[in-house]
C-alpha positions in Angstrom: 95.3 -7.5 -26.6 98.1 -5.5 -25.0 97.8 -4.1 -21.6 97.6 -0.7 -23.2 94.6 -1.5 -25.4 92.8 -3.1 -22.4 93.2 0.1 -20.3 91.9 2.2 -23.2 88.6 0.0 -23.5 88.1 0.2 -19.5 88.4 4.0 -19.7 85.9 4.3 -22.5 83.4 1.8 -20.8 83.6 3.9 -17.5 82.9 7.0 -19.5 80.1 5.7 -21.6 78.3 3.6 -18.9 79.1 5.1 -15.6 75.9 3.9 -13.8 75.6 0.4 -15.1 78.4 -1.3 -13.2 78.8 -1.0 -9.5 82.3 -2.0 -8.7 82.4 -5.1 -6.6 84.5 -4.8 -3.3 83.6 -7.9 -1.4 79.9 -8.3 -2.6 78.6 -5.4 -4.6 75.4 -5.7 -6.9 74.9 -4.9 -10.6 72.2 -2.7 -11.6 70.5 -5.6 -13.4 70.5 -7.5 -9.9 69.0 -4.5 -8.1 66.3 -4.0 -10.9 65.4 -7.7 -10.5 65.1 -7.4 -6.7 62.9 -4.4 -7.2 60.8 -6.2 -9.5 60.2 -9.1 -7.3 59.4 -6.9 -4.4 56.7 -5.0 -6.6 55.1 -8.4 -7.5 55.0 -9.5 -3.9 53.5 -6.2 -2.7 50.8 -6.2 -5.3 50.0 -9.8 -4.2 50.1 -9.3 -0.6 48.4 -5.9 -0.3 44.9 -7.0 -1.2 45.2 -9.9 1.2 46.4 -7.4 4.0 43.5 -5.0 3.3 40.9 -7.9 3.3 42.4 -9.0 6.6 42.1 -5.5 8.1 38.5 -5.1 7.0 37.7 -8.6 8.4 39.3 -7.8 11.6 37.5 -4.3 11.8 34.2 -5.9 11.1 34.7 -8.7 13.9 35.9 -5.9 16.3 33.1 -3.5 15.7 30.4 -6.4 15.7 31.5 -7.5 19.0 31.5 -3.9 20.3 28.0 -3.2 19.3 26.9 -6.6 20.9 28.6 -5.5 24.1 26.9 -2.1 23.9 23.4 -3.6 23.3 23.8 -5.9 26.3 25.0 -2.9 28.4 21.9 -1.0 27.4 19.8 -4.0 28.4 21.4 -4.4 31.6 21.0 -0.8 32.5 17.3 -1.0 31.7 16.8 -4.2 33.7 18.6 -2.5 36.7 16.2 0.6 36.4 19.2 2.7 36.3 18.1 6.4 36.4 14.6 5.1 36.4 14.6 4.7 32.7 14.6 2.5 29.6 18.0 2.5 27.5 18.7 1.9 23.8 21.2 2.0 21.1 20.9 4.0 18.0 23.0 3.2 14.8 24.1 5.0 11.7 26.9 4.3 9.2 29.1 6.8 11.0 28.6 5.8 14.7 26.3 4.2 17.3 25.0 5.7 20.4 24.0 4.1 23.7 21.3 6.5 25.1 18.9 6.9 28.0 15.3 7.1 27.3 12.2 5.5 25.4 13.5 6.7 22.1 16.6 8.3 20.6 14.5 11.4 19.6 13.4 12.2 23.1 16.4 10.8 24.9 18.4 12.6 27.7 21.4 13.9 25.9 23.7 14.2 28.8 23.9 10.5 29.2 24.8 9.6 25.4 27.8 7.4 24.8 28.9 7.8 21.2 31.2 5.2 19.5 32.5 5.9 16.1 32.6 3.3 13.2 35.2 3.1 10.5 34.2 4.2 7.0 34.6 0.6 5.5 31.5 -0.5 7.5 27.8 0.0 6.5 24.8 -0.4 8.8 21.5 -1.6 7.9 18.4 -3.3 9.3 17.4 -2.0 12.7 18.6 1.6 13.3 17.3 1.7 16.9 16.8 -0.8 19.7 15.3 0.3 22.8 15.1 -2.0 26.0 12.2 -1.5 28.3 12.9 -0.5 32.0 12.7 -3.3 34.5 11.9 -6.1 31.9 14.7 -5.7 29.6 12.6 -6.7 26.6 13.1 -5.0 23.2 10.5 -2.2 22.6 7.9 -3.2 20.2 8.0 -1.9 16.5 4.4 -0.6 15.7 2.3 -2.2 13.0 2.1 -0.1 9.8 0.9 -0.2 6.4 3.6 -0.3 3.6 4.0 -1.0 0.0 3.2 1.1 -3.0 -0.5 1.9 -4.0 -1.4 0.7 -7.5 -1.9 3.7 -9.7 -5.4 4.5 -11.0 -4.5 4.1 -14.7 -3.8 0.4 -14.2 -7.4 -0.4 -13.5 -9.5 -1.4 -16.5 -12.9 -1.8 -14.9 -15.3 0.5 -12.8 -15.5 -1.8 -9.6 -11.7 -2.2 -9.0 -11.1 1.4 -9.9 -13.7 2.7 -7.4 -12.3 0.3 -4.7 -9.0 2.2 -4.8 -9.0 5.3 -2.7 -8.2 8.4 -4.6 -9.4 7.0 -7.9 -12.6 7.6 -10.0 -14.1 6.1 -13.1 -14.9 8.2 -16.1 -17.9 6.7 -17.8 -17.3 8.8 -20.9 -13.8 7.9 -21.3 -14.3 4.4 -19.7 -11.0 5.0 -18.0 -9.8 5.0 -14.3 -8.4 8.5 -13.4 -6.9 10.1 -10.2 -4.0 9.6 -7.8 -4.2 6.6 -5.4 -3.8 7.2 -1.7 -0.4 6.5 -0.2 -0.2 3.2 1.7 1.3 4.8 4.9 -1.8 7.0 5.2 -3.6 3.9 6.6 -3.6 3.0 10.2 -5.5 -0.2 10.4 -5.1 -3.5 8.8 -8.5 -3.7 7.2 -8.2 -0.4 5.4 -4.7 -1.1 4.4 -5.4 -4.5 2.9 -8.4 -3.2 1.1 -6.1 -1.2 -1.1 -4.2 -2.6 -4.2 -0.5 -2.6 -3.7 -0.5 -2.0 0.1 0.7 -4.6 2.6 0.0 -4.5 6.3 3.0 -5.3 8.6 2.2 -6.4 12.1 4.0 -5.2 15.2 7.1 -7.0 16.1 9.7 -7.0 18.8 13.6 -7.1 18.0 15.2 -7.8 14.6 18.5 -7.8 13.0 21.3 -5.2 12.7 23.5 -5.9 9.6 27.0 -4.8 9.4 28.7 -5.0 6.2 32.1 -4.4 4.3 32.4 -4.6 0.7 33.3 -8.4 0.9 31.7 -9.7 4.2 28.8 -9.2 6.5 27.7 -10.0 10.2 24.2 -10.2 11.5 23.3 -9.3 15.0 19.9 -10.5 16.0 17.7 -9.4 18.9 14.9 -11.7 19.5 11.5 -11.1 21.1 12.6 -12.0 24.6 15.7 -9.7 24.2 18.5 -12.2 23.6 21.4 -10.6 21.6 23.4 -13.0 19.5 25.6 -13.2 16.6 24.1 -15.2 13.7 26.4 -17.7 12.3 
């Protein structure tokens, strides 16, 4: 090939593929090399991003769990110190938690509220309110209650069991139990509650669990009967 022919080919190449070749002057890169690097970076990002997000969620869960534990202990110390001659407590929602002054969140003294936001990735379940009693520092008791779901009247096939269920009546003509059973939460004492099919009596308790969760992990804060606040392992 003559030098003249070579020059013609080079000119055509530069006109047809102006972007394919990046001239090398001491270490340039071809388009293929650049695309290869971009592809490798994309793979690394797709692999590392979920790991990074999970690490962030785990760190947030740990941080917020410890913060809530410290807030619970602060409320307990304030109550034991008879600060402002009052009990203190903590109220929790999915959005935030509040250290408050008073025997309950609904009748608290608003001017002493300390509100702390929670990140959207964390959900709260279990106890929504913990109150520590003035002087003693013990958790306020959760009252006993009647829970469950009353058995519907049409489920009973004999007169005796039908009439034993409040709100139900037996039709002799139809030989059928009719009516609407009385809701379990209507009963205020254990014997009445347990006498109704489907109802369960839950005794009064002190303390309980606060459960913090993300979409991949959970933490449980336990407040026992004597007021000890601990993270369950």
